[in-house]
C-alpha positions as CSV (number, residue, x, y, z in Angstrom):
1,M,71.8,-53.0,156.3
2,S,74.4,-54.5,158.7
3,N,75.5,-58.5,158.3
4,N,74.3,-59.8,161.6
5,I,75.6,-63.1,161.1
6,A,78.6,-63.7,164.1
7,P,82.3,-64.8,162.5
8,R,83.3,-68.7,164.0
9,E,85.4,-68.0,166.5
10,S,87.6,-70.4,164.3
11,E,87.2,-70.5,160.3
12,L,88.7,-74.5,160.5
13,N,88.0,-76.9,163.5
14,L,90.2,-80.4,163.9
15,A,88.5,-82.4,161.8
16,E,88.5,-79.8,158.9
17,L,92.0,-79.3,159.5
18,R,93.1,-83.2,159.7
19,G,91.0,-83.8,156.5
20,D,93.2,-80.9,154.9
21,C,96.2,-81.8,155.4
22,A,95.7,-85.3,154.5
23,R,94.5,-84.2,151.5
24,M,98.1,-82.1,151.1
25,A,100.3,-84.9,152.1
26,P,100.8,-86.8,148.9
27,H,101.8,-82.7,147.7
28,W,104.6,-82.2,149.9
29,V,108.4,-83.0,149.0
30,V,110.6,-85.3,151.6
31,P,114.3,-84.0,150.7
32,A,116.9,-86.6,150.6
33,K,118.2,-87.1,153.5
34,A,121.4,-85.7,154.0
35,G,124.1,-88.1,155.6
36,S,125.5,-86.4,158.4
37,E,128.4,-87.2,160.9
38,P,128.7,-87.1,164.4
39,V,130.6,-83.9,165.8
40,A,133.9,-84.5,167.2
41,P,133.8,-82.8,170.7
42,S,136.7,-80.9,170.6
43,R,135.1,-79.2,167.5
44,I,132.3,-78.1,170.0
45,H,133.0,-74.8,171.9
46,G,130.0,-73.4,173.2
47,V,126.9,-71.7,172.7
48,T,126.7,-68.0,172.5
49,V,123.2,-66.8,174.2
50,P,122.8,-63.1,173.2
51,P,122.3,-61.0,177.0
52,S,118.5,-60.1,175.6
53,S,117.7,-64.7,175.5
54,A,119.7,-65.0,178.9
55,R,117.3,-62.3,180.9
56,M,114.1,-63.9,179.3
57,V,115.6,-67.5,179.9
58,D,116.9,-66.5,183.6
59,A,113.1,-65.0,184.2
60,M,111.7,-68.3,183.6
61,S,111.4,-70.1,187.4
62,D,111.6,-73.4,185.1
63,Y,115.4,-72.6,183.9
64,G,116.2,-69.4,186.0
65,N,115.6,-68.8,189.7
């Protein structure tokens, strides 16, 4: 015998998701903020981008072309 009930496209709607998040929020631990100091510009030597990533970004019209 087959089940004729179609599954919901999404198991949660936005209201259910927000409710779940609100219930979980008190259980989330916020880590102590580590004091970070600015990095001197002389210590910044650039960014290395793998060739495959560079090709992907170059192919995106917002960034390349």
